[in-house]
C-alpha positions in Angstrom: -12.2 21.3 2.3 -12.2 18.3 0.3 -15.2 16.3 -1.1 -14.8 12.7 -0.7 -13.5 12.0 -4.4 -11.0 15.0 -4.0 -9.6 13.6 -0.7 -9.5 10.0 -2.3 -7.5 11.3 -5.2 -4.9 13.4 -2.8 -4.2 10.2 -1.1 -4.3 7.9 -4.1 -7.1 5.7 -2.8 -10.5 5.1 -4.0 -13.6 6.9 -2.5 -14.8 3.3 -1.2 -11.8 3.1 0.9 -13.0 6.5 2.7 -16.4 5.0 3.2 -14.9 1.6 4.5 -12.7 3.7 6.8 -15.9 5.6 8.0 -17.9 2.6 8.5 -15.2 1.2 10.7 -15.1 4.4 12.9 -11.5 5.2 11.7 -12.5 8.3 9.7 -15.3 10.8 10.0 -16.1 13.5 7.7 -15.8 16.8 9.4 -19.1 17.9 8.0 -21.7 17.4 5.2 -23.1 19.7 2.6 -26.7 20.6 2.6 -26.9 18.0 -0.3 -25.4 15.4 2.2 -22.0 15.1 0.6 -19.2 14.3 2.8 -16.7 17.3 3.6 -13.3 16.6 4.9 -10.6 19.1 6.2 -6.7 19.1 6.3 -6.9 17.4 9.6 -9.0 14.6 8.1 -6.5 14.2 5.3 -3.6 14.1 7.9 -5.7 11.3 9.7 -6.3 9.5 6.5 -2.6 9.6 5.7 -1.8 8.2 9.2 -4.3 5.3 8.7 -2.6 4.3 5.2 0.9 4.3 6.6 -0.2 2.2 9.7 -1.8 -0.2 7.4 1.1 -0.3 5.1 3.4 -1.4 7.9 0.9 -4.1 8.6 -1.3 -3.1 11.4 -5.0 -4.3 11.5 -8.0 -1.8 11.5 -8.4 -2.6 15.2 -4.6 -1.9 16.0 -5.1 1.4 13.8 -8.1 2.3 16.0 -5.8 1.9 19.0 -3.1 3.8 17.6 -5.4 6.6 16.8 -6.8 6.8 20.2 -3.2 7.1 21.4 -2.8 9.8 18.9 -5.7 11.8 19.8 -4.6 11.9 23.5 -1.0 12.1 23.2 -0.4 14.2 26.1 -2.1 11.5 28.6 -0.3 8.6 27.0 3.2 7.6 27.1 5.6 6.4 24.2 5.7 3.0 25.7 2.2 2.2 24.9 3.0 2.8 21.2 6.4 1.0 21.4 4.5 -2.0 23.0 2.1 -1.9 20.1 4.8 -2.0 17.5 6.9 -4.5 19.5 3.8 -6.9 19.5 3.2 -6.5 16.0 6.9 -7.2 15.1 6.9 -10.3 16.9 3.7 -11.3 15.1 5.5 -10.7 12.1 8.9 -12.5 12.9 6.8 -15.6 13.8 4.9 -15.6 10.5 8.3 -15.1 8.6 9.6 -18.3 10.7 6.5 -20.2 9.8 6.9 -19.2 6.2 10.5 -20.2 6.1 9.5 -23.6 7.5 6.8 -24.1 4.9 9.4 -23.0 2.2 12.0 -25.5 3.6 9.5 -28.5 3.9 8.0 -27.8 0.4 11.6 -27.8 -1.0 12.2 -30.9 0.6 9.2 -32.3 -0.9 10.0 -31.0 -4.4 13.5 -32.2 -4.3 12.3 -35.7 -3.6 10.1 -35.9 -6.7 11.4 -36.5 -10.2 8.5 -34.6 -11.7 8.6 -37.0 -14.5 5.6 -38.1 -16.9 5.4 -41.4 -15.3 2.1 -42.4 -13.0 1.7 -40.8 -9.8 1.2 -44.1 -8.2 4.7 -44.0 -6.5 4.9 -40.2 -6.2 7.4 -39.6 -3.1 5.3 -36.4 -2.5 1.8 -38.0 -2.4 3.6 -41.0 -0.3 5.1 -38.7 2.1 1.6 -36.7 2.7 -0.4 -40.1 3.1 2.4 -41.7 5.3 2.1 -41.5 9.1 5.9 -41.7 9.2 6.1 -38.8 6.8 9.2 -40.5 5.0 10.0 -39.0 1.6 11.6 -41.4 -0.7 13.4 -39.6 -3.6 12.2 -40.7 -7.0 14.9 -41.7 -9.5 12.7 -42.3 -12.6 14.6 -41.9 -15.9 12.4 -40.4 -18.3 13.2 -43.1 -20.8 10.9 -45.7 -18.8 13.7 -47.3 -16.5 12.2 -48.7 -13.3 11.7 -46.8 -10.1 14.9 -46.8 -7.6 15.3 -45.7 -4.1 18.3 -44.9 -2.4 18.6 -44.4 1.4 20.5 -42.2 3.5 20.3 -40.7 7.2 19.5 -37.1 6.3 16.6 -35.7 7.8 14.4 -32.7 7.2 11.7 -31.3 9.7 8.3 -30.6 8.5 6.0 -28.8 10.7 7.5 -30.3 13.7 7.9 -33.8 12.6 10.9 -35.6 10.8 10.9 -36.1 7.1 13.6 -38.7 6.1 15.1 -37.5 2.7 16.5 -40.8 1.3 18.4 -38.9 -1.5 21.0 -37.6 0.4 20.2 -34.0 -0.5 
């Protein structure tokens, strides 16, 4: 039997985490002492480890609750139920990764187009691209010794969030 602090230490989490899981119905102490302290069993510790592993691979609290309901009724459930949940989560992660890759590419295009120099931001290609309805990115070619702003055109295109950005640097 574990008191809340002991179980928290055993699983390397804070006692508040256990209270949070209890509040959301994921974990319930097996009993309470006469003075009202929560008491957990080995089964509760195993359940907490299950919750922590599921959370570590990206499942939400609601999804963990669904997994726990399958775990508690394994004999009446099929493996396909669990695999279906994992496949849905995997598809969500893949979509998020694609979105982040798209953001990375778009931001890199904006960054590459800007000289980043000490001159006024009046002609900053990043601001111009974000303000523009055509989303054309003009590469700034400022020399840092005060020479005039120059623009070069090229036909290379970068896509930003479903829209085309023209990168006139040739990069």
